[in-house]
C-alpha positions, 0 to 999 in steps of 0.5 A: 531213958528216954525210952522210960521218961516216955513210958512215964508221961504216956498218957499223962494229963499232967505231961502236959501242964508241965510242958505249960510251966517249963515254956512260962518259967522260960521268960523268967529264967532262960536257963529253964530247958523250955524248947527242949521239953517242947522237942521231946513233947515231939518226939513223944507225939512221934511214937504215939506218947503225946498228941501233937496238937496238944503239944503246940497249945501246950507250949505256946499257950505256958510262952503266952502267959509268960510273956504277959506276964513280963509284959505287966511287970515292966509297965507297972513295976518298971522302977523295981525291975530297972533296980533289982533285975537290970542292976548289971551293966551287962543287964542294962545294955541288953534292955536299952538295946531292947527297948531301942529296937523295940522303938523301933521295931517292935512287932518284928523283934517280939518275933525275933526275940522269941528265938533268942535265949534270954532275949525275949525276957528282955524284948517282952519287959521292954515293951511294958518299959515303953508302953505299946498298945498291950493289943499290939503287943499281944498281936505279935506276942500269940503269933511267935509263941504259935510259930515258936512252939510249932516250930520246936514240937515238929522238929522234935516231931519229925526228928522221932520219925526219922529214928523210930526205933531210936527216939533218942536219935531224934531227939538228939538230932532237933536239938542240935538243930534247934540250938544251931538256930538259936545259936545263928540268932545270937551271931546276927544280933552280936554282929549287927550290934557290933556294925553299929559301934562301928558306925558310931566311932565313924562317925 
């Protein structure tokens, strides 16, 4: 199956547009496999079917466009977004948490949020609703997206190099590492929230 995919996208210009589109859509639909696409692009680059630098550029471009679209929506359509997108109790809690964290940490949270599934949506929207200066937002966001794209693509690339004759094993290895990192990030965030709640309860 993986070899069929490699043959299909080998040399195809639209494969990079696919990476751009998935990275863009992931901001609004966290279930979109953008990171998997970037990892796959890295694996394919290890065998010469794609260009590693172009995979990174495509992923970073899509992520930046998606994040800035979410920022603009949060800035200019705050009320309808709160009413329709974050109407559930958990969704409201996530947005409120993001707004508090953006106020306290700002750029640091933009970088961390890029590696938390669903977190990047709440963080970028919160930056918009809080009217963070766009110049400040774009600097941190561009750096975070470029780092994320490089990390995912290189993870796939070296995974593919490790299993040159069976690239699908490289993809599985890269996915396992990526999921582990995402899980650890989410675990740390959950632990910090629980600790903060416990501290407030003691007060």
